[in-house]
DRENPA-3360 file (N, C-alpha, C; in nm, 2 decimals, always signed):
BEGIN
1 = MSISRARR = -2.84/+2.92/-1.94/-2.74/+2.88/-1.85/-2.76/+2.89/-1.70 ~ -2.72/+2.77/-1.64/-2.76/+2.76/-1.50/-2.64/+2.85/-1.42 ~ -2.67/+2.92/-1.29/-2.57/+3.00/-1.21/-2.43/+2.91/-1.19 ~ -2.45/+2.78/-1.17/-2.33/+2.69/-1.14/-2.26/+2.69/-1.27 ~ -2.30/+2.69/-1.40/-2.24/+2.67/-1.52/-2.19/+2.81/-1.55 ~ -2.25/+2.91/-1.52/-2.21/+3.05/-1.54/-2.08/+3.06/-1.46 ~ -2.10/+3.02/-1.32/-1.98/+3.03/-1.24/-1.84/+2.96/-1.30 ~ -1.87/+2.84/-1.34/-1.77/+2.76/-1.41/-1.70/+2.83/-1.51;
9 = WLATATVL = -1.80/+2.88/-1.60/-1.74/+2.96/-1.71/-1.65/+3.07/-1.68 ~ -1.71/+3.16/-1.60/-1.63/+3.28/-1.55/-1.50/+3.22/-1.49 ~ -1.52/+3.13/-1.40/-1.36/+3.09/-1.37/-1.26/+3.05/-1.45 ~ -1.31/+2.98/-1.56/-1.23/+2.93/-1.67/-1.18/+3.03/-1.75 ~ -1.29/+3.15/-1.77/-1.22/+3.26/-1.85/-1.13/+3.34/-1.80 ~ -1.13/+3.35/-1.66/-1.04/+3.42/-1.57/-0.91/+3.35/-1.59 ~ -0.89/+3.23/-1.56/-0.77/+3.16/-1.56/-0.71/+3.17/-1.71 ~ -0.79/+3.14/-1.81/-0.74/+3.16/-1.94/-0.69/+3.32/-1.98;
17 = AATAGLAA = -0.76/+3.40/-1.91/-0.74/+3.53/-1.93/-0.57/+3.57/-1.87 ~ -0.57/+3.52/-1.75/-0.45/+3.54/-1.68/-0.33/+3.48/-1.73 ~ -0.37/+3.34/-1.79/-0.26/+3.27/-1.86/-0.20/+3.34/-1.99 ~ -0.28/+3.41/-2.08/-0.27/+3.46/-2.18/-0.20/+3.60/-2.15 ~ -0.25/+3.66/-2.04/-0.17/+3.79/-2.00/-0.04/+3.76/-1.97 ~ -0.01/+3.64/-1.88/+0.14/+3.61/-1.85/+0.19/+3.55/-1.97 ~ +0.17/+3.48/-2.06/+0.23/+3.44/-2.17/+0.27/+3.57/-2.25 ~ +0.19/+3.67/-2.28/+0.23/+3.78/-2.34/+0.34/+3.87/-2.28;
25 = AQESTSPA = +0.34/+3.87/-2.14/+0.43/+3.95/-2.07/+0.55/+3.88/-2.07 ~ +0.58/+3.74/-2.08/+0.68/+3.66/-2.10/+0.74/+3.68/-2.23 ~ +0.66/+3.66/-2.33/+0.71/+3.67/-2.45/+0.78/+3.79/-2.48 ~ +0.73/+3.91/-2.44/+0.77/+4.04/-2.48/+0.91/+4.06/-2.41 ~ +0.95/+4.00/-2.28/+1.05/+4.03/-2.21/+1.14/+3.93/-2.23 ~ +1.15/+3.81/-2.25/+1.23/+3.68/-2.26/+1.27/+3.63/-2.39 ~ +1.38/+3.64/-2.42/+1.41/+3.59/-2.54/+1.44/+3.44/-2.54 ~ +1.46/+3.39/-2.40/+1.45/+3.24/-2.38/+1.32/+3.19/-2.42;
33 = VQALSAPA = +1.22/+3.22/-2.36/+1.10/+3.20/-2.38/+1.05/+3.19/-2.54 ~ +1.08/+3.32/-2.59/+1.02/+3.34/-2.75/+1.10/+3.22/-2.84 ~ +1.21/+3.17/-2.79/+1.28/+3.07/-2.87/+1.23/+2.94/-2.84 ~ +1.12/+2.90/-2.76/+1.09/+2.78/-2.74/+0.98/+2.73/-2.84 ~ +0.99/+2.59/-2.88/+0.88/+2.53/-2.95/+0.78/+2.51/-2.88 ~ +0.67/+2.45/-2.95/+0.53/+2.46/-2.89/+0.56/+2.36/-2.77 ~ +0.61/+2.23/-2.79/+0.59/+2.14/-2.66/+0.70/+2.18/-2.57 ~ +0.83/+2.26/-2.59/+0.90/+2.31/-2.49/+0.81/+2.42/-2.44;
41 = RAEYDKVL = +0.72/+2.49/-2.48/+0.66/+2.60/-2.41/+0.56/+2.55/-2.31 ~ +0.51/+2.43/-2.35/+0.41/+2.38/-2.28/+0.48/+2.32/-2.13 ~ +0.58/+2.27/-2.13/+0.67/+2.23/-2.03/+0.69/+2.34/-1.95 ~ +0.73/+2.45/-2.00/+0.77/+2.59/-1.93/+0.64/+2.65/-1.86 ~ +0.54/+2.65/-1.94/+0.42/+2.69/-1.89/+0.37/+2.60/-1.77 ~ +0.39/+2.49/-1.78/+0.36/+2.39/-1.66/+0.43/+2.41/-1.54 ~ +0.57/+2.43/-1.57/+0.68/+2.51/-1.46/+0.60/+2.60/-1.36 ~ +0.55/+2.72/-1.46/+0.51/+2.83/-1.40/+0.39/+2.81/-1.31;
49 = EDEFCGCG = +0.31/+2.70/-1.35/+0.19/+2.68/-1.27/+0.23/+2.57/-1.15 ~ +0.33/+2.51/-1.15/+0.35/+2.42/-1.07/+0.46/+2.48/-0.95 ~ +0.53/+2.60/-0.99/+0.64/+2.60/-0.88/+0.60/+2.75/-0.83 ~ +0.65/+2.77/-0.71/+0.61/+2.91/-0.63/+0.72/+3.02/-0.65 ~ +0.66/+3.12/-0.62/+0.73/+3.25/-0.60/+0.88/+3.25/-0.55 ~ +0.98/+3.28/-0.63/+1.10/+3.26/-0.55/+1.14/+3.36/-0.44 ~ +1.05/+3.45/-0.42/+1.08/+3.56/-0.32/+0.99/+3.55/-0.18 ~ +0.92/+3.42/-0.21/+0.85/+3.38/-0.08/+0.68/+3.44/-0.07;
57 = APHTLGQC = +0.65/+3.52/-0.17/+0.51/+3.55/-0.19/+0.41/+3.43/-0.19 ~ +0.30/+3.42/-0.15/+0.22/+3.30/-0.16/+0.14/+3.29/-0.27 ~ +0.20/+3.28/-0.40/+0.16/+3.27/-0.54/+0.24/+3.20/-0.59 ~ +0.20/+3.14/-0.72/+0.28/+3.06/-0.82/+0.40/+3.16/-0.89 ~ +0.49/+3.08/-0.94/+0.58/+3.12/-1.02/+0.52/+3.23/-1.13 ~ +0.43/+3.16/-1.20/+0.37/+3.25/-1.29/+0.30/+3.39/-1.25 ~ +0.23/+3.37/-1.14/+0.16/+3.49/-1.10/+0.26/+3.58/-1.05 ~ +0.39/+3.55/-0.99/+0.49/+3.63/-0.94/+0.54/+3.72/-1.06;
65 = LKSHTECR = +0.56/+3.64/-1.19/+0.60/+3.70/-1.28/+0.51/+3.82/-1.34 ~ +0.40/+3.83/-1.32/+0.28/+3.92/-1.37/+0.28/+4.01/-1.27 ~ +0.28/+3.98/-1.11/+0.22/+4.07/-1.03/+0.35/+4.13/-0.93 ~ +0.42/+4.03/-0.92/+0.54/+4.08/-0.83/+0.68/+4.09/-0.89 ~ +0.64/+4.20/-0.99/+0.78/+4.22/-1.09/+0.91/+4.27/-1.03 ~ +0.91/+4.29/-0.90/+1.03/+4.34/-0.84/+1.10/+4.22/-0.78 ~ +1.05/+4.10/-0.80/+1.11/+3.97/-0.77/+1.22/+3.94/-0.87 ~ +1.34/+3.97/-0.88/+1.42/+3.94/-1.00/+1.48/+3.79/-0.98;
73 = HSQRLATV = +1.46/+3.74/-0.85/+1.48/+3.59/-0.82/+1.39/+3.50/-0.92 ~ +1.27/+3.54/-0.91/+1.17/+3.48/-0.99/+1.19/+3.49/-1.13 ~ +1.22/+3.60/-1.16/+1.25/+3.62/-1.31/+1.36/+3.52/-1.36 ~ +1.46/+3.50/-1.27/+1.59/+3.42/-1.31/+1.53/+3.27/-1.30 ~ +1.46/+3.24/-1.21/+1.40/+3.11/-1.19/+1.33/+3.06/-1.34 ~ +1.24/+3.17/-1.37/+1.18/+3.14/-1.51/+1.27/+3.13/-1.61 ~ +1.38/+3.20/-1.61/+1.48/+3.20/-1.73/+1.56/+3.07/-1.73 ~ +1.55/+3.01/-1.62/+1.64/+2.88/-1.59/+1.53/+2.77/-1.66;
81 = AALEAGRG = +1.42/+2.79/-1.61/+1.33/+2.70/-1.66/+1.29/+2.70/-1.81 ~ +1.30/+2.83/-1.88/+1.30/+2.84/-2.02/+1.42/+2.78/-2.10 ~ +1.54/+2.79/-2.04/+1.65/+2.75/-2.10/+1.66/+2.58/-2.07 ~ +1.60/+2.54/-1.99/+1.62/+2.39/-1.95/+1.49/+2.33/-2.03 ~ +1.39/+2.40/-2.06/+1.27/+2.34/-2.14/+1.33/+2.34/-2.30 ~ +1.41/+2.44/-2.33/+1.46/+2.44/-2.45/+1.56/+2.33/-2.49 ~ +1.62/+2.29/-2.39/+1.71/+2.16/-2.40/+1.64/+2.03/-2.41 ~ +1.48/+2.02/-2.39/+1.41/+1.92/-2.38/+1.37/+1.87/-2.23;
89 = VTASEIGV = +1.43/+1.93/-2.14/+1.40/+1.88/-2.01/+1.25/+1.89/-1.96 ~ +1.20/+1.80/-1.90/+1.04/+1.80/-1.87/+1.01/+1.91/-1.76 ~ +0.90/+1.94/-1.74/+0.86/+2.02/-1.63/+0.90/+1.96/-1.50 ~ +0.86/+1.84/-1.49/+0.88/+1.78/-1.34/+1.03/+1.76/-1.32 ~ +1.12/+1.74/-1.42/+1.28/+1.72/-1.39/+1.30/+1.90/-1.38 ~ +1.25/+1.99/-1.46/+1.30/+2.11/-1.40/+1.25/+2.16/-1.26 ~ +1.15/+2.11/-1.23/+1.10/+2.13/-1.10/+1.21/+2.08/-0.99 ~ +1.25/+1.96/-1.01/+1.35/+1.91/-0.92/+1.50/+2.00/-0.93;
97 = ELARYEQG = +1.51/+2.05/-1.05/+1.65/+2.09/-1.06/+1.63/+2.26/-0.99 ~ +1.52/+2.32/-1.01/+1.48/+2.45/-0.94/+1.48/+2.43/-0.78 ~ +1.44/+2.31/-0.73/+1.44/+2.28/-0.58/+1.59/+2.27/-0.52 ~ +1.65/+2.20/-0.63/+1.82/+2.18/-0.59/+1.89/+2.30/-0.58 ~ +1.85/+2.39/-0.70/+1.93/+2.51/-0.71/+1.88/+2.62/-0.59 ~ +1.75/+2.60/-0.55/+1.73/+2.68/-0.43/+1.79/+2.64/-0.31 ~ +1.78/+2.52/-0.28/+1.83/+2.46/-0.17/+1.96/+2.48/-0.14 ~ +2.08/+2.50/-0.26/+2.19/+2.54/-0.28/+2.23/+2.68/-0.18;
105 = FHDTRRKF = +2.11/+2.78/-0.19/+2.14/+2.90/-0.14/+2.14/+2.87/+0.02 ~ +2.06/+2.79/+0.07/+2.05/+2.78/+0.23/+2.15/+2.67/+0.28 ~ +2.21/+2.58/+0.21/+2.31/+2.49/+0.26/+2.41/+2.56/+0.29 ~ +2.50/+2.50/+0.37/+2.63/+2.53/+0.42/+2.71/+2.56/+0.29 ~ +2.78/+2.68/+0.28/+2.88/+2.69/+0.18/+3.01/+2.60/+0.20 ~ +3.06/+2.54/+0.09/+3.18/+2.50/+0.10/+3.31/+2.57/+0.09 ~ +3.42/+2.55/+0.17/+3.52/+2.65/+0.19/+3.64/+2.55/+0.13 ~ +3.71/+2.60/+0.01/+3.83/+2.52/-0.04/+3.95/+2.59/-0.03;
113 = TIDDRQCT = +4.06/+2.54/+0.01/+4.20/+2.58/+0.00/+4.22/+2.60/-0.13 ~ +4.24/+2.71/-0.17/+4.28/+2.74/-0.33/+4.39/+2.81/-0.33 ~ +4.51/+2.78/-0.40/+4.62/+2.85/-0.45/+4.58/+2.97/-0.53 ~ +4.62/+3.09/-0.51/+4.59/+3.20/-0.60/+4.64/+3.18/-0.74 ~ +4.76/+3.10/-0.74/+4.82/+3.09/-0.88/+4.76/+3.00/-0.96 ~ +4.64/+2.92/-0.91/+4.55/+2.84/-1.00/+4.41/+2.91/-1.03 ~ +4.43/+3.05/-1.02/+4.31/+3.13/-1.03/+4.33/+3.23/-1.12 ~ +4.22/+3.28/-1.19/+4.24/+3.40/-1.31/+4.13/+3.49/-1.24;
121 = GKPQASVT = +4.16/+3.64/-1.25/+4.07/+3.73/-1.20/+4.12/+3.79/-1.09 ~ +4.06/+3.88/-1.01/+4.10/+3.94/-0.90/+4.06/+3.87/-0.76 ~ +4.15/+3.86/-0.67/+4.13/+3.79/-0.55/+4.01/+3.85/-0.48 ~ +3.97/+3.96/-0.51/+3.88/+4.03/-0.41/+3.74/+4.05/-0.49 ~ +3.74/+3.97/-0.61/+3.61/+3.94/-0.68/+3.49/+3.91/-0.61 ~ +3.36/+3.95/-0.62/+3.26/+3.90/-0.56/+3.22/+3.78/-0.55 ~ +3.24/+3.71/-0.68/+3.21/+3.57/-0.70/+3.33/+3.48/-0.74 ~ +3.35/+3.35/-0.68/+3.46/+3.28/-0.72/+3.42/+3.13/-0.78;
129 = LAEFSDFE = +3.42/+3.12/-0.90/+3.40/+2.99/-0.95/+3.52/+2.89/-0.93 ~ +3.49/+2.80/-0.85/+3.58/+2.69/-0.83/+3.56/+2.57/-0.92 ~ +3.64/+2.54/-1.00/+3.61/+2.43/-1.08/+3.69/+2.29/-1.07 ~ +3.62/+2.19/-1.03/+3.70/+2.07/-1.04/+3.70/+1.99/-1.16 ~ +3.84/+1.97/-1.19/+3.84/+1.93/-1.35/+3.95/+1.83/-1.37 ~ +3.95/+1.76/-1.50/+4.04/+1.64/-1.51/+4.08/+1.67/-1.66 ~ +4.23/+1.66/-1.68/+4.28/+1.71/-1.80/+4.25/+1.61/-1.92 ~ +4.20/+1.47/-1.89/+4.16/+1.40/-1.99/+4.00/+1.39/-2.02;
137 = CPHCALTR = +3.94/+1.46/-1.95/+3.80/+1.47/-1.95/+3.74/+1.53/-2.07 ~ +3.67/+1.49/-2.15/+3.63/+1.55/-2.26/+3.54/+1.66/-2.24 ~ +3.44/+1.66/-2.14/+3.34/+1.77/-2.09/+3.41/+1.87/-2.04 ~ +3.53/+1.84/-1.97/+3.61/+1.95/-1.92/+3.68/+2.03/-2.03 ~ +3.72/+1.97/-2.14/+3.78/+2.06/-2.24/+3.67/+2.13/-2.32 ~ +3.55/+2.10/-2.33/+3.43/+2.16/-2.39/+3.41/+2.28/-2.31 ~ +3.40/+2.26/-2.16/+3.36/+2.37/-2.09/+3.46/+2.47/-2.07 ~ +3.58/+2.44/-2.08/+3.69/+2.52/-2.04/+3.68/+2.65/-2.13;
145 = PILEKFAA = +3.66/+2.66/-2.25/+3.67/+2.80/-2.33/+3.53/+2.88/-2.27 ~ +3.43/+2.80/-2.21/+3.31/+2.88/-2.22/+3.34/+2.95/-2.06 ~ +3.38/+2.86/-1.96/+3.40/+2.93/-1.82/+3.51/+3.03/-1.84 ~ +3.63/+3.02/-1.92/+3.74/+3.14/-1.94/+3.68/+3.23/-1.99 ~ +3.61/+3.23/-2.09/+3.56/+3.36/-2.16/+3.47/+3.42/-2.08 ~ +3.37/+3.36/-1.99/+3.28/+3.41/-1.91/+3.37/+3.49/-1.79 ~ +3.45/+3.44/-1.74/+3.54/+3.48/-1.63/+3.61/+3.62/-1.68 ~ +3.67/+3.62/-1.82/+3.73/+3.73/-1.87/+3.63/+3.84/-1.89;
153 = DNAARVRL = +3.51/+3.81/-1.95/+3.41/+3.93/-1.97/+3.35/+3.96/-1.86 ~ +3.38/+3.91/-1.74/+3.31/+3.94/-1.63/+3.43/+3.95/-1.50 ~ +3.55/+4.01/-1.56/+3.67/+4.01/-1.46/+3.61/+4.10/-1.34 ~ +3.55/+4.21/-1.35/+3.53/+4.29/-1.23/+3.47/+4.22/-1.13 ~ +3.39/+4.10/-1.14/+3.32/+4.03/-1.03/+3.33/+3.90/-1.04 ~ +3.42/+3.85/-1.13/+3.41/+3.71/-1.12/+3.58/+3.64/-1.13 ~ +3.61/+3.55/-1.03/+3.72/+3.47/-1.03/+3.72/+3.34/-1.09 ~ +3.81/+3.27/-1.16/+3.80/+3.15/-1.19/+3.92/+3.09/-1.14;
161 = CWLSFPLT = +3.89/+2.96/-1.05/+3.99/+2.88/-1.00/+3.98/+2.74/-1.05 ~ +4.10/+2.68/-1.07/+4.11/+2.55/-1.12/+4.14/+2.45/-1.01 ~ +4.06/+2.33/-1.00/+4.12/+2.24/-0.88/+4.11/+2.09/-0.95 ~ +4.23/+2.03/-0.90/+4.24/+1.90/-0.97/+4.15/+1.79/-0.93 ~ +4.11/+1.70/-1.02/+4.03/+1.59/-0.99/+4.03/+1.51/-1.09 ~ +4.15/+1.42/-1.08/+4.19/+1.31/-1.18/+4.11/+1.21/-1.15 ~ +4.03/+1.16/-1.26/+3.96/+1.04/-1.26/+4.04/+0.92/-1.26 ~ +4.00/+0.79/-1.19/+4.11/+0.69/-1.21/+4.09/+0.62/-1.34;
169 = QHPNAMPA = +3.98/+0.64/-1.42/+3.97/+0.58/-1.55/+4.06/+0.65/-1.66 ~ +4.11/+0.74/-1.62/+4.21/+0.81/-1.71/+4.34/+0.79/-1.69 ~ +4.43/+0.71/-1.76/+4.58/+0.70/-1.70/+4.65/+0.81/-1.72 ~ +4.63/+0.91/-1.77/+4.73/+1.03/-1.78/+4.68/+1.15/-1.70 ~ +4.56/+1.15/-1.64/+4.50/+1.25/-1.57/+4.60/+1.29/-1.43 ~ +4.61/+1.19/-1.36/+4.71/+1.22/-1.25/+4.86/+1.27/-1.29 ~ +4.92/+1.21/-1.38/+5.06/+1.29/-1.42/+5.03/+1.44/-1.47 ~ +4.93/+1.43/-1.55/+4.90/+1.55/-1.60/+4.87/+1.69/-1.48;
177 = AQAALLAR = +4.80/+1.63/-1.38/+4.78/+1.71/-1.29/+4.90/+1.75/-1.21 ~ +4.99/+1.65/-1.18/+5.12/+1.68/-1.11/+5.19/+1.78/-1.20 ~ +5.20/+1.76/-1.34/+5.27/+1.86/-1.41/+5.21/+2.01/-1.40 ~ +5.09/+2.02/-1.41/+5.02/+2.14/-1.39/+5.06/+2.22/-1.25 ~ +5.07/+2.12/-1.15/+5.08/+2.18/-1.00/+5.27/+2.22/-1.00 ~ +5.35/+2.13/-1.08/+5.48/+2.17/-1.08/+5.50/+2.32/-1.17 ~ +5.42/+2.31/-1.27/+5.44/+2.43/-1.36/+5.38/+2.55/-1.28 ~ +5.29/+2.53/-1.16/+5.23/+2.64/-1.10/+5.36/+2.70/-1.01;
185 = DKGKFWTV = +5.45/+2.61/-0.95/+5.55/+2.64/-0.88/+5.67/+2.71/-0.95 ~ +5.66/+2.71/-1.08/+5.76/+2.75/-1.17/+5.70/+2.88/-1.23 ~ +5.56/+2.92/-1.20/+5.50/+3.04/-1.25/+5.46/+3.02/-1.40 ~ +5.42/+2.90/-1.44/+5.37/+2.87/-1.58/+5.25/+2.78/-1.57 ~ +5.15/+2.81/-1.45/+5.05/+2.70/-1.43/+4.96/+2.73/-1.57 ~ +4.91/+2.83/-1.58/+4.81/+2.85/-1.71/+4.87/+2.80/-1.84 ~ +4.99/+2.84/-1.86/+5.06/+2.79/-1.99/+5.07/+2.64/-2.00 ~ +5.09/+2.57/-1.89/+5.08/+2.44/-1.92/+4.92/+2.38/-1.89;
193 = HDALFDNQ = +4.86/+2.43/-1.83/+4.70/+2.38/-1.83/+4.64/+2.40/-1.96 ~ +4.68/+2.51/-2.03/+4.61/+2.53/-2.15/+4.67/+2.44/-2.25 ~ +4.79/+2.40/-2.22/+4.86/+2.31/-2.33/+4.80/+2.17/-2.32 ~ +4.81/+2.14/-2.20/+4.76/+2.00/-2.16/+4.62/+1.98/-2.22 ~ +4.53/+2.08/-2.21/+4.40/+2.05/-2.26/+4.40/+2.07/-2.42 ~ +4.49/+2.15/-2.48/+4.50/+2.17/-2.62/+4.54/+2.04/-2.68 ~ +4.63/+1.94/-2.59/+4.68/+1.82/-2.65/+4.60/+1.71/-2.60 ~ +4.48/+1.72/-2.53/+4.41/+1.63/-2.46/+4.41/+1.49/-2.51;
201 = RRLSPEVI = +4.38/+1.51/-2.66/+4.36/+1.36/-2.74/+4.50/+1.27/-2.74 ~ +4.61/+1.34/-2.74/+4.74/+1.28/-2.76/+4.80/+1.29/-2.63 ~ +4.73/+1.28/-2.51/+4.84/+1.29/-2.41/+4.89/+1.17/-2.36 ~ +5.01/+1.17/-2.33/+5.10/+1.04/-2.30/+5.21/+1.10/-2.20 ~ +5.28/+1.02/-2.14/+5.41/+1.05/-2.07/+5.49/+1.16/-2.13 ~ +5.51/+1.10/-2.26/+5.60/+1.19/-2.37/+5.54/+1.32/-2.39 ~ +5.42/+1.31/-2.42/+5.37/+1.47/-2.46/+5.37/+1.55/-2.34 ~ +5.33/+1.50/-2.21/+5.33/+1.58/-2.10/+5.48/+1.63/-2.07;
209 = QEILQGAG = +5.59/+1.55/-2.07/+5.71/+1.61/-2.07/+5.74/+1.72/-2.18 ~ +5.71/+1.69/-2.30/+5.72/+1.78/-2.39/+5.65/+1.90/-2.36 ~ +5.51/+1.92/-2.31/+5.46/+2.02/-2.27/+5.53/+2.11/-2.18 ~ +5.58/+2.04/-2.06/+5.66/+2.10/-1.96/+5.78/+2.17/-2.02 ~ +5.85/+2.09/-2.11/+5.98/+2.14/-2.17/+5.95/+2.30/-2.24 ~ +5.84/+2.29/-2.31/+5.79/+2.40/-2.38/+5.76/+2.51/-2.29 ~ +5.74/+2.49/-2.17/+5.70/+2.60/-2.06/+5.82/+2.62/-1.97 ~ +5.96/+2.56/-2.02/+6.06/+2.60/-1.95/+6.11/+2.50/-1.84;
217 = VSPAEWKK = +6.04/+2.40/-1.81/+6.06/+2.29/-1.71/+6.12/+2.17/-1.76 ~ +6.26/+2.17/-1.69/+6.34/+2.07/-1.75/+6.29/+1.92/-1.73 ~ +6.34/+1.83/-1.82/+6.32/+1.69/-1.80/+6.37/+1.64/-1.65 ~ +6.47/+1.70/-1.59/+6.54/+1.65/-1.46/+6.43/+1.72/-1.35 ~ +6.38/+1.81/-1.36/+6.27/+1.88/-1.27/+6.13/+1.81/-1.28 ~ +6.11/+1.75/-1.39/+6.00/+1.67/-1.41/+6.02/+1.54/-1.32 ~ +6.13/+1.47/-1.36/+6.16/+1.36/-1.32/+6.17/+1.36/-1.15 ~ +6.21/+1.45/-1.08/+6.23/+1.48/-0.95/+6.10/+1.49/-0.90;
225 = AQSTPSYR = +6.02/+1.58/-0.97/+5.87/+1.60/-0.92/+5.79/+1.45/-0.91 ~ +5.80/+1.37/-1.01/+5.75/+1.25/-1.02/+5.78/+1.15/-0.92 ~ +5.94/+1.16/-0.87/+6.00/+1.05/-0.78/+5.96/+1.11/-0.62 ~ +5.90/+1.22/-0.61/+5.86/+1.24/-0.46/+5.70/+1.26/-0.48 ~ +5.66/+1.24/-0.34/+5.51/+1.25/-0.32/+5.43/+1.36/-0.35 ~ +5.51/+1.48/-0.32/+5.44/+1.60/-0.30/+5.34/+1.64/-0.40 ~ +5.37/+1.64/-0.51/+5.27/+1.68/-0.62/+5.16/+1.58/-0.63 ~ +5.16/+1.46/-0.63/+5.08/+1.37/-0.61/+4.98/+1.40/-0.48;
233 = EQAETQRA = +5.04/+1.40/-0.37/+4.96/+1.43/-0.25/+4.88/+1.54/-0.28 ~ +4.93/+1.66/-0.33/+4.85/+1.79/-0.35/+4.73/+1.76/-0.43 ~ +4.76/+1.69/-0.55/+4.65/+1.66/-0.65/+4.55/+1.57/-0.59 ~ +4.58/+1.48/-0.50/+4.49/+1.41/-0.43/+4.41/+1.47/-0.32 ~ +4.49/+1.57/-0.25/+4.42/+1.66/-0.14/+4.29/+1.73/-0.20 ~ +4.32/+1.80/-0.33/+4.24/+1.88/-0.40/+4.12/+1.79/-0.43 ~ +4.17/+1.65/-0.50/+4.05/+1.57/-0.52/+3.95/+1.52/-0.40 ~ +4.02/+1.50/-0.29/+3.94/+1.45/-0.17/+3.86/+1.58/-0.12;
241 = AGIAAGVD = +3.89/+1.69/-0.15/+3.81/+1.81/-0.11/+3.71/+1.81/-0.20 ~ +3.71/+1.79/-0.31/+3.58/+1.78/-0.40/+3.51/+1.66/-0.36 ~ +3.55/+1.55/-0.34/+3.47/+1.43/-0.31/+3.40/+1.46/-0.17 ~ +3.44/+1.53/-0.09/+3.39/+1.55/+0.04/+3.29/+1.66/+0.02 ~ +3.30/+1.74/-0.09/+3.18/+1.85/-0.12/+3.09/+1.79/-0.22 ~ +3.08/+1.68/-0.23/+2.98/+1.62/-0.33/+3.01/+1.59/-0.50 ~ +3.15/+1.64/-0.52/+3.19/+1.62/-0.66/+3.17/+1.45/-0.69 ~ +3.11/+1.42/-0.80/+3.12/+1.26/-0.84/+3.13/+1.26/-0.98;
249 = STPTVFVN = +3.17/+1.37/-1.04/+3.18/+1.40/-1.19/+3.26/+1.52/-1.24 ~ +3.33/+1.51/-1.35/+3.40/+1.65/-1.38/+3.32/+1.71/-1.54 ~ +3.32/+1.83/-1.55/+3.38/+1.93/-1.46/+3.25/+1.95/-1.36 ~ +3.30/+1.98/-1.24/+3.18/+2.03/-1.13/+3.23/+2.17/-1.09 ~ +3.14/+2.27/-1.09/+3.18/+2.40/-1.06/+3.10/+2.46/-0.92 ~ +3.16/+2.52/-0.83/+3.08/+2.57/-0.72/+3.10/+2.74/-0.74 ~ +2.97/+2.80/-0.71/+2.97/+2.93/-0.69/+2.99/+2.99/-0.56 ~ +3.10/+3.03/-0.51/+3.12/+3.08/-0.36/+3.08/+2.96/-0.28;
257 = GRKLDLPL = +3.12/+2.84/-0.33/+3.12/+2.74/-0.22/+2.97/+2.67/-0.24 ~ +2.89/+2.71/-0.34/+2.77/+2.67/-0.37/+2.77/+2.57/-0.49 ~ +2.75/+2.44/-0.48/+2.76/+2.35/-0.59/+2.65/+2.39/-0.67 ~ +2.70/+2.39/-0.83/+2.61/+2.42/-0.92/+2.56/+2.29/-1.00 ~ +2.44/+2.27/-1.00/+2.40/+2.15/-1.07/+2.31/+2.18/-1.19 ~ +2.35/+2.30/-1.27/+2.29/+2.33/-1.40/+2.40/+2.33/-1.50 ~ +2.34/+2.33/-1.62/+2.44/+2.33/-1.74/+2.52/+2.45/-1.75 ~ +2.66/+2.45/-1.78/+2.77/+2.56/-1.77/+2.74/+2.60/-1.92;
265 = TPEMLRVV = +2.65/+2.70/-1.94/+2.63/+2.77/-2.06/+2.64/+2.92/-2.02 ~ +2.70/+3.00/-2.13/+2.71/+3.13/-2.09/+2.58/+3.21/-2.04 ~ +2.45/+3.15/-2.10/+2.32/+3.22/-2.05/+2.30/+3.16/-1.91 ~ +2.34/+3.05/-1.87/+2.30/+3.00/-1.73/+2.39/+3.06/-1.63 ~ +2.51/+3.08/-1.67/+2.62/+3.12/-1.59/+2.56/+3.28/-1.55 ~ +2.53/+3.36/-1.65/+2.47/+3.50/-1.63/+2.37/+3.51/-1.52 ~ +2.28/+3.41/-1.54/+2.18/+3.39/-1.43/+2.21/+3.36/-1.31 ~ +2.30/+3.27/-1.30/+2.35/+3.24/-1.16/+2.41/+3.34/-1.10;
273 = IDDELDWQ = +2.52/+3.43/-1.17/+2.59/+3.51/-1.09/+2.51/+3.63/-1.07 ~ +2.41/+3.69/-1.15/+2.34/+3.77/-1.13/+2.25/+3.72/-0.98 ~ +2.21/+3.61/-0.97/+2.14/+3.57/-0.85/+2.22/+3.56/-0.75 ~ +2.36/+3.51/-0.76/+2.43/+3.52/-0.63/+2.48/+3.67/-0.59 ~ +2.48/+3.74/-0.68/+2.52/+3.89/-0.64/+2.39/+3.95/-0.56 ~ +2.24/+3.93/-0.62/+2.16/+3.96/-0.56/+2.13/+3.89/-0.40 ~ +2.18/+3.77/-0.39/+2.17/+3.72/-0.25/+2.25/+3.77/-0.16 ~ +2.37/+3.83/-0.21/+2.47/+3.89/-0.11/+2.42/+4.04/-0.10;
281 = RTQGTWTA = +2.35/+4.12/-0.20/+2.31/+4.22/-0.17/+2.20/+4.24/-0.06 ~ +2.11/+4.13/-0.08/+1.99/+4.14/+0.00/+2.00/+4.06/+0.14 ~ +2.15/+4.00/+0.16/+2.17/+3.92/+0.28/+2.10/+3.80/+0.30 ~ +2.05/+3.74/+0.17/+1.99/+3.63/+0.16/+1.84/+3.63/+0.19 ~ +1.77/+3.74/+0.16/+1.66/+3.75/+0.17/+1.55/+3.74/+0.06 ~ +1.62/+3.79/-0.06/+1.53/+3.77/-0.19/+1.45/+3.91/-0.19 ~ +1.43/+3.97/-0.08/+1.34/+4.09/-0.11/+1.39/+4.21/-0.16 ~ +1.29/+4.29/-0.20/+1.33/+4.42/-0.27/+1.38/+4.52/-0.18;
289 = ATR = +1.37/+4.52/-0.04/+1.37/+4.61/+0.06/+1.51/+4.66/+0.05 ~ +1.62/+4.59/+0.02/+1.76/+4.64/+0.04/+1.83/+4.64/-0.11 ~ +1.74/+4.64/-0.19/+1.80/+4.65/-0.34/+1.82/+4.80/-0.39;
% end
């Protein structure tokens, strides 16, 4: 064997050994990785090769997981990659998602005017999830129990707030938003909010009035609320705030004013919230020095 061939063989063996060591380390610590099919695992491994350490060290994400174990941010980026690969997202698409996610920490945070009566959880919670939602949006109905359970399970650190974003293609979305805001002023916001979603498939002017009556709001009060611009203007103001912040679909969630462009699953929310809390603790440095 020539010296040049021997060097190439040694280099290849070194890379394979490092990859195998990384794979073993990941498989032993990450259920999300263990659950991947072979094609999904290939996409995940490509992300580890292509992306860089989340804490700023001069090596790949894969190398970071192996040798920079105190970088919890990189561990979470890898979890995001594994979860997305498991959904069939390609490595290149995951790279775009991770870049957008990373940029969100550095962009200016959005500040929303939120009525506490439209929130669950403690006002002093470390993390506020602001959800822009439409009562006739099927995806909002599917996401609602996920967000509410996550907020309830993490009540010590998470507050969930609902903001109106009625879509123009949904004929009952604006009246439903007005009804929810009227109920808020009667101390019945969450009662009506839940009932509107529970009856999403049959929403109509009659059903909305029926829901309000069930919450103790009289037809006369509802008629008066509809005849004045106040509640419609409030719903439009919340929608306009969403548009200004980049909301173009529902549901859209902001994490302490940072737009979240990742799937709203319990697993992803846990990663995102832990990352946000670490970002606060390290004052935006991702270093281990202040942990």
